[in-house]
C-alpha positions in Angstrom: 66.9 85.0 -102.3 68.3 83.8 -99.0 66.8 86.8 -97.1 63.3 86.1 -98.7 63.6 82.4 -97.6 64.6 83.3 -94.0 61.9 86.0 -93.9 59.2 83.4 -94.9 60.6 80.8 -92.4 60.5 83.4 -89.6 56.9 84.3 -90.5 55.9 80.6 -90.6 57.2 80.2 -87.1 54.5 82.5 -85.9 51.3 80.6 -86.0 48.9 83.4 -86.6 50.9 84.8 -89.6 52.0 81.4 -90.9 48.6 80.5 -92.2 48.2 83.8 -94.0 51.6 83.3 -95.8 50.8 79.7 -96.7 47.4 80.8 -98.1 49.1 83.6 -100.0 51.6 81.2 -101.5 48.9 78.8 -102.5 46.9 81.7 -104.2 50.0 82.9 -106.0 50.7 79.4 -107.3 47.1 78.9 -108.4 47.2 82.3 -110.3 50.4 81.3 -112.0 48.7 78.0 -113.2 45.7 80.0 -114.4 47.9 82.4 -116.3 49.8 79.6 -117.9 46.6 78.0 -119.0 45.3 81.3 -120.5 48.7 81.7 -122.3 48.5 78.2 -123.7 44.9 78.8 -125.0 45.9 82.1 -126.6 48.9 80.5 -128.2 46.9 77.6 -129.6 44.4 80.1 -131.1 47.2 82.1 -132.7 48.8 79.0 -134.2 45.5 77.9 -135.6 44.9 81.3 -137.2 48.4 81.4 -138.7 47.9 77.9 -140.1 44.5 78.8 -141.6 46.0 81.9 -143.2 48.9 79.9 -144.6 46.5 77.3 -146.0 44.3 80.0 -147.6 47.3 81.7 -149.3 48.6 78.3 -150.5 45.1 77.6 -152.0 44.9 81.0 -153.6 48.4 80.6 -155.1 47.6 77.2 -156.4 44.4 78.5 -158.0 46.2 81.4 -159.6 48.8 79.0 -161.1 46.0 76.8 -162.4 44.2 79.9 -163.9 47.4 81.1 -165.6 47.9 77.7 -167.0 44.4 77.5 -168.5 44.6 80.9 -170.1 47.8 80.1 -172.1 
């Protein structure tokens, strides 16, 4: 990790390459935020689907119990 930091600092000292590295770091950070947002949306959709499935099975189970009670 120390070598990466020193490499970046040495590159930043050179004006022409410093801007490229700064822009690259900004782009990488932006991409990580975009990926985090996509993962959060996918996770929310998955949780919603699981909740709906659980509610459906609970409803079916309740209806089955009610039907069995009315038959007897």
